[in-house]
N, C-alpha and C positions, 0 to 999 in steps of 0.2 A: 172468784177465778177470773172473771172478765177484767177486773181491775189489775190483777197480777199480769195477765196477758198484755194489757195496754202498757204497763210499766216496763215489761220485758221488751216490748217493741220499741219504746223510747230509748232504752239503754242500748239496744242493738242498732237503732237508727243513728245514735251518736257515734258508735263504733264504725258503722258503714261510712259515715262522713269522713272519719279519720282515714280509713282505708282508701277511699276514693280520691282523697285530696293529697295524701302523703306519698303513697306508692308511686304514682306517676311522676313525682318530683324526686324519686329515688331516696326518700327518707325512711328510716326504720320505724316500724310501728310496734315492735315487741319490747325493745330495751329503752327507747326514748320516752320521756315523760311528756304529757300534754303541756302546751304553752300558749301564751297569748300571741296571736299573729302580729300584733302591733308592737308590743314591747318585749316579746320573747320571754317574759317571766314565766317560770314553771308554775303551773296551777296546782292547788291543793285539791284533795278529794271533794271538799264541799263546794268547790268552784265548778265541779263537773257533774252535778246532779242534773240529769236531763229535765228540761223544761223549767223546773223550779229555780235552778241557779240563774238562768237567763232572766226570769221574771223578777226574782228577788234582787238581782244586781241591776235591774232596769235596763238590761241590754247593753251594759258597759263592763269593761274590765275593771275589777276593783283595785288594780295596781296603777294602771296608766289612765284610766277613765275614758279610753277610746271606745267607740261603739263596736260591739260584737256583731258580726254579720247575722242578719235575720235568717239566713240560710240554716244556721245551726238549730234555731227553734223550729223552723218549718220542717226540716228533715226529721227531727225527733218526733214531732206531732204526727206527721204523715206516716212514719213507720209504726208508731203506737196505734194509730187508727187503722192502718192496714192489718196489723196483727189481730186487732179487736174484731174487725169485720170478718176475717177468716174464722175466728173462733165462734162468733155469733152465727155465722152461716153454716159451719160444718161441725162444730164441737171438736172433740179430740178424735180425729179420724184421718184416713188416708188423704182426703181432700184438704184437710186443714194443714197438715205438715207439708204437703207438696205446694199448697197455696202460699205458705210462708216462704218457701224456697223461691218460688216465682216472684213474689213481691219483693223479697230481699235483693235478688239479682237485679230486678228492674231499678230499684233505688240506686244501687251502686253504679250501674251502667249510666243512668241519667246524669249522675254527678260527674263521673270520670270522663265520659265521652263528650258531654257538653262543655266541660271545662278544659279538657286536655286532648280531646279527640283520641282517646285511648279506651279500649275495653280490656280490663285487666285479666290476664290469663288466670290469676289466682282465684278471681271471683267465678270464672267459668268452671274451673276444676272443682272448687268447693260445691258449687251448685250441681254439677254433674255427679259427683260422688254422693251427695246427700240424696239426690233423686234415685240413684241406684240402690242405696240402702233402704230408702222408704219403700220402693217398689219390691225389693227382695223381701222385706219384712211383711208387707201386706199382701203381695200378689204372687211371690214365689220366683224361683230362678228362671223358669221358662219365660215369664213376662219380662224379666230383666234382659234376657237375651234378645227378645223381640224388640224391646225399646232401644237397645244399643244398635240393632240393625236399622231401625227407623232413623236413629241419630246419624248413622253413617250415610244413609241415603240422602238425608237433608244436607249433610256436609258436602257431598258430591254435587248436589244441585246448586248450592250456593257457590261452590268452587267454580263450576261451569259458568255461572252468571258473572262471577268476578273476571274470568278469562275472556268472556265475550265482551264485557265492558272495556277491558284493556285493548282489545282489537278494534272496537268501534271508536273509542275516544282517544286512543293512542297514549293512554296514561292509566295509572291505577285508579279505577272507578269505585272499588270496594275494598275496604280494609280487611286484613287477616283476622281481626277480632270479630268482624261480622260473620265471616265464614265459620269460625269456631263456635260462635253463638248459635248458628244454624244447627250444629250437632246437638247442643243442649235443648233447643226447641224440639227437635225430632225425638230426643230422649224423653222429654216431658209429655209431648203430645203424640202424634203419629204423622205419617207422611202426608195424608190428605189435609189434616188440620194444620200441619206445618207449612204446607204450600199456601194454604189460606192465610196464614200469618204473614208470609212474605208479600202476598198481594195486598193485604190490609195495610201493611207497614208502608208500602209505596204511596198509598192514598193519604195516610197520616203524615208522611214526610213531605209530600209535594208542596202544600201551602207554605210551610216553614222554609223549605229549601229555596223556593222562588223569592220569598221576602228577604231571606238572609243574603242570597247572592246579589239581590238588587241593592240592599242597604249597605252591606259590608264590602261589596265588590270582590267577593271571595268565593271561589268555587268549591272549596274544601268544607263540606257540610257533614255534621255528625249524623250518621244513619242508625247507629246502634240503639239509641233511645227509642226510636220508632219501631224497630224490630222487637225490642224487649216489651214495649208498650202493646204491640199487637199480640205478642205471646200472652201477656197478662189478660188482655181483653178476651181472647179466645178461651183461655183456661177457665176464667170465671163465668163464661157464658157458653161453655162447651156443648151443652145439650142443644142450644139454639143453633150453633154453627153446624153441629152434626146433622140436625134436621134439614138445614139449608143445603148442605152438601149432598145429602141423600136425595133431596128434591131435584137439585141441578143435574146430578148424574143419572137420575131415573127418568128425566124428562125426555120425551121423544117429539 
């Protein structure tokens, strides 16, 4: 079963890469066939086997012999390992399925936001709907309602942060995708842990942002990956962050 979960992760990882790179360019991912980025030749099914095709083809297109981006292999391996870790940690449980949603969303956001400074609405909608279905199946309708309420509160918090940033910096300081992502964070976690994710994300983003602005001379920095990364860190260490928050708010 662990092997099957790993393979499933690599297959979905390959799909996530397609979604995160083609949709921002306005390309169709349903009707169009996969193709080589260099020669545009349509690929056969045996050219698309996750991990194995890259290894057997020695990282090159079999048609034009140009190198295939190492990103393809890395995303497939990371997704496979992420799914495997979720399974080995939680088995088939509420935490496993929700963990897969969190990990999948993080992978897509990392690719799309770092490459194109875009957080895809489709990825947020799918993650939100999957979260609602999982919570309804395991926890019931009341918990779904409570989670949606948490999501709305987080959305409003991030929306206010966005407006404050516009007033202070006299320009858009936070993208609409980040505000929508806050809703999903609240849906998955709760308001206290969601706020902790926002705080953590700023510390994660700070070193990268400073280095990026210094090297690239560009103030437009992707924030979504760090927000999603903070969500993933807190989700997989939720018990520790809950203890930390309880300690901080009970301290006198």
